[in-house]
N, C-alpha and C positions, 0 to 999 in steps of 0.2 A: 422682747429677745427674738422670738421667732421671726417676727416680721424684718429684723435687720439681717437675719440668716438669709431669708428668702431673697431680699435685695442683693445680698452678697452673691448668692447664687446665680441669680440672674445677669449679675455684672460680669462673673468669671465666665458664665456661657457665651455673653456677647462678645467678650474679648477672645476666647477660643473661636468662635465662629468667625472673628475677623482675620484670625490667622490662617485660616484654611486657604490655601493659594491653589487654585484650579488654572493652568496653563490654558491659554486660549489659543487652539490651532486655528488655521485658516485653510479655507479651500482654495487648492492650486487651479489654476487656468486649465481646463481640459484641453486636450491635443486633439486637433482636427485629423479626421480619417479622410484619405482620398474617396472619391466617389466610386471608384473601381477596385477598393480594398477588400481583400476576403481575409480577414484576421484568422488565425488559427484557433480552433475550438478548444476551449479550455473550461475545467471543471473545479469548483470550489471543493476543497477537502474538508477542512475544519478550522476552528479557531481553539487554541490551546492557552491554558493558564501557565506562565513561566515565573510568576512570582513566587518567591521562597515561602515556606509555611510561617505563618506568625507576622506577616507583612501587613502593616496598616496602610490603607489607601486613602485615608482622610477621616471626615467626621460625618455622623449622623444625629442630627438634632431631633429629639422625640417630643411630642406634645399629646396630651389626652392621658397620660398615665404616670406621669413624675410629679414631683413635688411642684405645687401650684401649676401642674401642667407642662413643665419644660425641664429638659435635662439632656446632655449632650454625652456621646459616647464615641471612641474610636470605632471606624468602620475597617474589618480586616479583609482579607481576601476572599473569605468565604461568601461574604454577602455580594461580592463581585461575581463570583463563580456561579452562584445561585441564580444571577440575573441572565447568565448565558444560555439561550436556547439556540441549539445548533440549526435546527429547522428554521427558525426567524433569521438567524445569521446568514444561512445559505441563501435564503429569498432576499435578504438585503444585498448581498454581493451580486447575485443575479441581476437584479433590478437597476443596481448603480452601475455595474460595467457594462450592461447593454445599452443603458442610456448614452454611454459614451461612444457606442458603434462596436464594442467588442462581441465575439461570438462566445457566449457562455451556455454550456449545455444544460438543459433544463431537466432537473431530477427532482424539483419541488412541486411543479404543477401537473406533471404527467399522472394519468390514472390508472394505464394499464402496464403490467410488468414487462411486457415486450417493448414498451416505448422507453421505459427508464433504461433498460438494456440497450437499445439501440442508440440512446444519448451517451450513455456511459462509455460505449465502445467508440464512438468517434472522438471523443477528446484526445486532444495531443499533449496537453499540458495540464498539471493539476496545481492549484495554488492553495496554499494553507498559511495561517497566520498564528503567532503566538503573542500574548500580550506580555510585554517587559516592563511597562511602567504605568501606573494608573493612580489619578488623584480625583477625589469626589468631595463635594459639599452637598450632603443630603439632608432632607428633612422628612421625618415619618410622622403622619398625623393620624388620629382617629377622625370619625366622622364629626363628632363633638366632644369637647374636653370631659363632659359630665359622663357620656356613655364610654368614652374611652378609658376613664378613670376607674370604671366599673368593669372594665373588661369586655365591654360591648362595642359595638361600631364598627364600621369596616375601615380598616386601615389603608392608607395609601401612601406613596412616596413621590416626592418631587426633589428637583435639585439640578446639579451640574456634576458632568463626568468627563475626564480626560484620559484618553488611552494613546500609548505609543505601542505600535504593533510591529513586529519584525516578520516579514513576509519571505516565503520561500516558493520559487517556482520550479516544479519537478516535470522534466521532459519524460513522457511515457515511452517514448520511442528509444530514446538513450538510456532510460531507466536511472537517471541521477537528477540531483538539484542543479539547475543551470543559472540561476539568478537568485540573488537575495537583497532585499533594500528595507528601509525602515520609514513608515509614514505616522503621522499622528491626526488625531480627531478629538474633537470637543462637542458633547451633546447636551441638551438642556432639556429638561420637562418642567414646565411652568405651572402644571396643574396636578395635584395630587392624584395618583392613580394606583389601584391594586396590584397592577403590573409594571409600577413605576420604575423599579430596577431594571427590568428587562428593556423598557422603552429607552432607559439612559444609555444601556450598552447597545442597543441598536443603533442609537443616533450618533453616538461617538464612533461606533465601527464603520457606520456610512460614510462619514467625512474621511476616515482613514482609507476606506475602500475607493473612495472617488480620488484621493490623493494618489493612490498605487496607479489607478488608470492614467492619471496625468503625469507619472514617472516617465521620462523620455527612454530610458533604456527599456523599461517594461514595455512601453508602448512599440518601440521598434522591434522587439523580439516577437511579439504577438502578431503584429501587423506586417511587417516585411521580412521576418525571419533574421533581422541584424543580430548578431551575437553581442551580448554586453561585454564591455571592456573587460571585466574580471573573467571572461570566458576562456578556458573552464575553470570552475570552481575546484580549487585544490583538494583532493582526497587525503583524509588522513594517514599517516604513515607511509605515504608514497615512497618516501626516500630509504624504505627499509630493504636490506640486501635480499635478493632472490636467488635461489638455487638454479633456476633454470631461466633461460631467455624466453621471452614471449613468443618471439618471433621463430622459434626453433621449428624446423620443417617435421611434420608428422605425416607419414605415409603408411597406411596400413597394408599388411599383407593380405592378399586375396584369399578369401576362403569360401569354397564351393557351398551353394546354398543347400540347406538341409532338406532332405525328403522323409526324413523320420518323424512321426507324430509327435507333437511336444510332450503330451503326458508320458510317454515312454522315458524322457530324461528331464522331468521337470526339476528334480531335487538339484542336479547339476546346473540347469539354466538359471535356476535362482542363485547360484553362487557368483554370478556375474553381476548381480545387482548389489548396490551399497546404500547405506543410510548416510546422508550428508546433514551434520550438524553445524549450525551457525550460532551467532549470539542469543537468538530469541527464539528458534524454531529449527525444524528440520525439514529436509526434502530427501529425494532419491537420486540416484544416477548408476551408471552400469560402466563395466570395463570394455574398452575397445582394443586395448593392446596388451602385450606381455609387459610393457615397459611401464605399466602403471597408468596409463592415459585413461580418464574417465570422463564421460558426457553427462551434461545435466542442464537444467536451465539457467539462465543468466539472473533470475529472480530469486533462485534458491541461495546463490552465493552473495548476491548484492555487490557491495562494495568491498568486500572481504578479499584479502590477498592470500590468505591460508584459511583452509576450512579442516574440521574434523572428518574422517571418513571411517564408517563402521562396516566392516565386511559382513556376509551372510552369517547367521547364526551367533552374531555379536563376537565373533572369534578374534578379530584384530581390531585395534583402535589405532588409527594412522592419521597422519597429517599430509594433506596435499595442497600444492600451490595452484593457484587459478592461474592458468598460462595465459587465456585470453577469453573474451567474452564477446557476444554480439546481442545487445540488448534488443534491438530492434526485431530481431527473430527470437529472441529469448532462449538464447544456447549458450553454453560455456564450455571450455575445455581445462579440465585439471590434470594434475600428474602427481602421484605419490613421490613424497620427499625421500622415503625409504621404503623398500620392499623387504620384508622378512623372509629369511630363508626358506621358512615352512609355509608361506603363502602361496597357494598354487592358484595363478590368476586364470579364470576361465572366461573365454570370449565367445560370442555367438556370430554366426554369418551375419552380414548386412544385405538386405534386400532393398535396393533403391527404386525397384518398380513399386508402385503404389498398390496395396492389396484391393481386391474388386470389393464392390458394395455386395452386402451380405456376407462377406468371407469372415470366418472365425477369426477372432483376435484374442490375446491376452496381455493383461496389463500387470506387470510387476512393481512392488515398491513398498513404501511403509506409510500406510493411510492412517492419518488422524494422531496415532498415537505410537510412541517408539516401541512399545511393547507388540506392537503388530507388524514389525518388520518380517520381510520375506513373504508379504501377502500375494496371492494371484486371483485376478478376477478374469472372467471371460464374457464375452459379447460377440457383436458383429459390427463391421464397418458400416455406418449408417449413409454416410454421403462423401463426396469429394467435394470440397469447398474452395473455388479459385478466386482470389482476391477478395478474401473475407475480411471484413473490417474487425480489427481488434486494436483497441487502445489507439485509434487515429490512423493505423497503417493498414494496408490491404495486403493481406498474407494468404498463402495457400496452406490449406489445413485438412486433416483426415478427420471427420467426424465419426464417432463410435459411440454405442451405447454400452460399452464397457465401463463399469464403475470406477472411477477415480475420485479421490477426495484430498483434502489438505494433508501434505506430506508425500503425495505420489509424484508431485512436480518432479520432472527430470528422469523419472524411470522410463524403461523401455516398454515398447508396444511391439509384441511378437505375433507372427502369423501362425496357424496351426501346426507348422513345421519348426518353429522356434527361431526363425530369421527375425532379426530386427528391422522393423518397416518404419517406426516413428518412437518419438518422444512425447511422454504426456505433459501438457501444458496448462490447460484451463477447462473448466466446465460452466455450465449454466446453471444457475440457481434462484430461487424465487424466495421472497420474504427476508427474514434474519438470515444473513450468511453464516452465522456462528451456530445456528440450531436449525437446520434444514433437512429436507429429504432429498434424496438423488431425483434429477429429472431425466437421465439417461442421455443427455446432451452435453458429450464431453469431446474436447479439441486435442488434436495431436499434432506434433511437426513432423513432416515427412522426413526420414532419416537422410536421404539425398541432400535435401535443402540446408539441414543442420550441417553437414560434413562441408558443404559447399562454403557456407558462411563463417566457417570457423577454418577454412584453407586446409582441409585435411583431405588427402588423397588416398587412393586405394589402387594398390599395384594391379595393372592388368584387368581391371574392371572387377566382375563379381566371380572369375573363374581363376583356378590355379592348380597346380599338380595335386593329383590325389583327389580322395573323396572326403566328405565331412564325416569323421569317425565318432560315431554314437555307440560303439560297443562297449567303451569303459564307462559309459553314464549308467548311473543308478536308475532302475526302474521307479515308476511313480509310487507314491505313497498316496493314501486316501486322505483327503482334506476334511477336519473337522470343522463343519459349517455351524455357527453359532447363530444366536437371535439377530435380527436386524438392529442396527444402531442407527441414531441420528448421526447426520453427516457435518463434515467441516468444509469451509470454502476451500477451493482447489489451491 
C-alpha cells in the first residue's frame, strides 16, 4: 500500500510540475548611442515588491527531506522578497545600463564617503522599479538525500524565474516622475546554489533592466533629452478647484533692515515660522506677507496642492494652497486659504545681500520631531558656494555650520539682527542617514534667488518709509538646552 501511495505522490508532483508555466521573456535589441553622445547621469533608487500579501508566484520542489525525498509546495512572495538584495540589484543595474552606454552614477564601488556624495549629487534622474508580476519553477535540494533527510547538508536552489517590472524615472531637477514603462525578464539557474534565489532574481532583473535601456522613449529621454509622448505625467487631483490663481502677482512691501540684535526679540521672530505637515512627514516655512504668503522648499510640499500649516506654539492649525513651486531651485510659495481674526502674522525684513563668511546666523524650524517646533540653532557662515552641484544642477548656495536636521527644510536662516538671508535646504551626512551625527556642513538657498525663481517682487528694494520697529517685541527668554540627540536626514 505504501509503495502505491509513493507512486501516486510522485505522479501528482510531476503533474503539478508540468503545470508551472514560466513566461519566456526575450532580450530586446540594444539601441545605439552616437559617438558624441553625453547621456544624462542617472542613479538607481530601489526595487520594490508590489505583489499583494499571500500571492503565490509558482512552485518549489524539494528533495532530501520529504517522502522518499520529493515533495512540492507553492512558492509565495516571501520567498521572492528574501531573494532581493538591494546592493546586488543596484550593481546589476549599473553594469547592465553602463554596458549599453548610459551614464549611471556609481554608489556601489566607491570606497570613500566623499566619492559617494559626489556621485549622488551629479545624478539628474533616479530610476526605480517595482515587481508587479512573477512566476517561478524552483527546485530546492540538499547536498544528498540521506543527509538532507536527517537535517544535515547544504541546501541549494535552482530553477527559472520570470519578472514583470514597472519602472519609474524621477527628474531630480523638476522633482517629479517624468516617465513610466514596463519591461520583462526571465532568469535561469541551472546548478543548485545556497544563494540560488538571489541569483534567480538578479538574472531576471538583469534582462528586465537591459530591456529598459532598449526602450526608445527611455533612451531618447536620457540621451538627447527628448520628452516622452506621455510628458508630463498627470498629477493626481490636478482638476480640483483652487481658491487662488497660481499666477497671482505677489509683491512684498519693503521693510527696512533690522539693526536690533536678534536675541532681543527672538520670541516674536519665532512667530514668523510655521510647521508644514504633508502626508508622511513635516517641514518648516515662514510668513513673508500679511496676506498669508509662506515660503518653503519644493520638496517639503512635493506634489501636494494643499498642506496643513501649524503656527508657532501650535496655536493655529490652518490649510494653505501651494501657489507655485520651482523644483530645480527647491522653493515653493504657499498662501493660507483662511486667516483667523485672532492670528497676528509677523514678518521679518528680507536681506538679499549675502551674509559674510564667519558672520553669525540662526536657523529656525522644526527639526526631527513635531515636538521640537520653534527650535533655534546658531552658527556661522562657512562659505559662499557658486555653481555648486546639487542633484545634477549647479546652484548658488550659502554654506553654514548652523545645525539643521530633517524637518528644518524650508525654514528661514536669519542674520544676527533677525533679517532673512536664506532658506534651509540640505546638509551633508555620512553613514546611515537615519541614525547619524551632524557634520556641520549644511546648505541654504539665498533668499534673493528664491524670490526671483518664484516671481516675487519687493517694493522699492530693501528700503521703505519708517524704521523697523522692535519696540513691541518681547525680550528673549533663555533656552533650555538638553542633551545631544542623533540626527535625521535634512
